[in-house]
C-alpha positions in Angstrom: 94.4 93.9 122.3 93.4 94.7 118.5 90.6 96.3 120.1 92.3 99.1 121.6 94.0 100.3 118.6 90.7 100.6 116.8 87.7 102.2 116.6 84.1 100.8 115.7 82.7 102.0 112.2 79.6 101.6 109.8 81.7 100.6 106.5 79.0 102.0 104.4 78.7 105.6 106.3 81.3 107.4 104.2 81.1 110.4 106.7 81.7 108.6 109.5 85.1 107.8 107.7 86.2 110.6 106.5 85.6 112.3 110.2 87.4 109.2 112.0 89.9 109.7 109.3 90.7 113.1 110.2 90.7 112.6 113.6 93.0 110.0 113.0 95.3 112.1 110.6 95.2 115.3 113.2 95.8 113.0 115.9 98.9 110.9 114.4 100.3 114.3 113.2 100.3 115.9 117.1 101.6 112.4 118.3 104.1 111.9 115.5 105.6 115.7 116.1 106.1 114.7 120.0 108.0 112.3 119.2 105.5 108.7 118.5 107.4 106.4 116.1 105.7 106.7 112.6 106.1 102.9 111.7 103.7 103.2 115.0 101.5 105.9 113.4 101.3 104.1 109.6 100.2 100.4 111.9 97.1 101.8 113.7 96.5 103.6 110.1 96.3 100.3 108.7 94.5 98.8 111.4 91.8 101.7 111.1 91.6 102.5 107.9 93.0 99.7 105.7 96.8 99.2 103.5 95.4 102.5 101.2 93.5 105.2 103.1 95.8 104.0 106.1 99.3 105.1 104.1 97.9 108.6 102.8 96.3 109.5 106.1 100.0 108.7 108.3 102.3 109.6 105.7 100.8 112.9 105.3 100.6 113.4 109.2 104.4 112.2 109.7 105.3 114.7 107.5 102.9 117.3 109.6 104.7 116.0 112.4 107.9 116.5 110.9 107.1 120.4 109.8 106.0 120.9 113.2 109.1 119.6 115.6 111.1 121.2 112.6 109.6 124.3 113.0 109.8 124.7 117.1 113.3 123.4 116.8 114.1 125.8 113.9 112.1 129.1 116.0 112.7 127.9 120.1 116.4 126.1 120.0 118.2 126.9 116.9 119.9 130.4 118.3 120.7 128.9 121.6 122.1 125.8 119.9 124.1 127.8 117.6 125.5 129.8 120.7 126.5 126.8 122.2 127.8 124.9 119.6 129.1 126.9 116.3 131.2 124.9 115.6 129.7 121.7 115.4 126.3 122.6 114.0 128.1 124.4 111.0 129.3 120.9 109.9 126.7 119.6 110.3 124.8 122.3 108.4 126.8 122.1 105.5 127.1 118.4 105.3 123.0 118.1 105.5 123.0 121.2 103.5 124.4 119.4 100.4 121.9 118.1 98.7 119.2 118.2 101.4 116.7 116.8 99.3 118.6 113.3 98.6 119.9 113.3 102.1 116.7 112.9 103.6 114.8 110.3 101.5 117.9 108.0 102.7 117.4 109.5 106.1 114.0 108.6 105.9 113.7 105.0 104.1 116.5 103.5 106.9 114.6 102.0 109.5 117.3 103.4 111.9 117.1 106.3 114.1 114.4 108.4 115.9 112.0 110.6 113.5 111.9 112.8 116.7 115.6 113.7 116.8 115.9 113.8 113.0 113.2 116.4 112.7 115.0 118.4 116.0 118.6 118.2 114.5 117.8 119.3 111.1 115.5 121.6 112.7 118.5 123.5 114.3 120.4 123.4 111.9 120.5 126.0 108.5 118.8 123.3 106.1 116.1 123.9 103.9 113.0 123.5 105.6 110.9 122.8 102.2 113.8 120.5 100.6 114.2 118.8 104.0 110.6 118.4 104.8 110.1 117.3 100.6 112.8 115.1 100.7 111.1 113.3 104.4 107.7 113.3 103.0 109.1 110.9 99.7 111.1 108.6 102.6 108.5 108.1 104.7 106.2 106.5 101.8 107.8 103.0 102.0 107.5 102.6 105.4 104.4 103.8 105.8 102.5 101.9 103.1 104.6 98.8 105.0 103.5 99.4 108.4 99.7 100.2 107.1 99.9 97.1 104.8 101.0 94.8 107.7 98.0 97.2 110.3 95.9 96.4 107.4 96.8 92.5 107.4 96.1 92.8 111.3 93.1 93.8 111.0 92.0 91.9 108.5 94.0 88.3 109.4 95.4 88.5 106.1 99.0 86.4 105.2 98.9 88.0 101.7 98.9 91.7 103.2 101.5 90.1 105.6 103.8 89.2 102.7 102.8 91.8 100.4 104.5 94.2 103.6 107.7 91.6 103.6 108.3 91.5 100.7 108.5 95.6 100.3 110.6 96.2 103.2 112.8 93.8 101.2 112.4 96.5 98.5 112.8 99.7 100.6 116.2 97.8 101.7 117.4 97.6 98.5 116.5 100.8 97.0 118.4 102.4 100.3 121.6 101.1 99.5 121.3 102.0 95.5 120.7 105.9 97.3 123.6 105.1 99.7 126.0 103.9 97.0 124.8 106.0 94.8 125.6 109.2 96.8 128.9 108.2 98.2 130.6 107.6 94.4 128.9 110.9 93.3 130.6 112.6 96.1 133.9 110.8 95.5 133.8 111.6 91.7 133.0 115.5 93.1 136.2 115.4 95.6 138.6 114.1 93.0 
């Protein structure tokens, strides 16, 4: 099965690696914009490009996919959904609109929910595209590194990459817990 996810590349041929990286980047950008989970994108990139380059390509592709889905939702569906659900959308816009960058980071670090649906929901609100996509980019990094490292470990059959991937996952969960706790304490203080 692993052979179906990889393509042969001569490690000495740098132009082939650049072309394959670009093809993978564009393919994963489109695929994530259509709903491919970003973790799968990172795994495939890690298998094909190695841990470091795979993480970079997968993170950039997921970010471009986020921008595509967000933009389509904003320009194609926002008006219709606002007319149909004005109160709900106003509440959601207010919630996501406060500290959008930080909330996007927390949403993306958590391995829960659908990346695709999150992009659509944010797109139909009135949140800042720059803050949402920027926060998403930062929040994507931990999982992309973890899954790209795991993909690289699968390709190489290396236990160290798999163990490091697991340790990084635990660290990412710890950071997420801290950010959520910090966000709750800041909101409690502001409401007082």
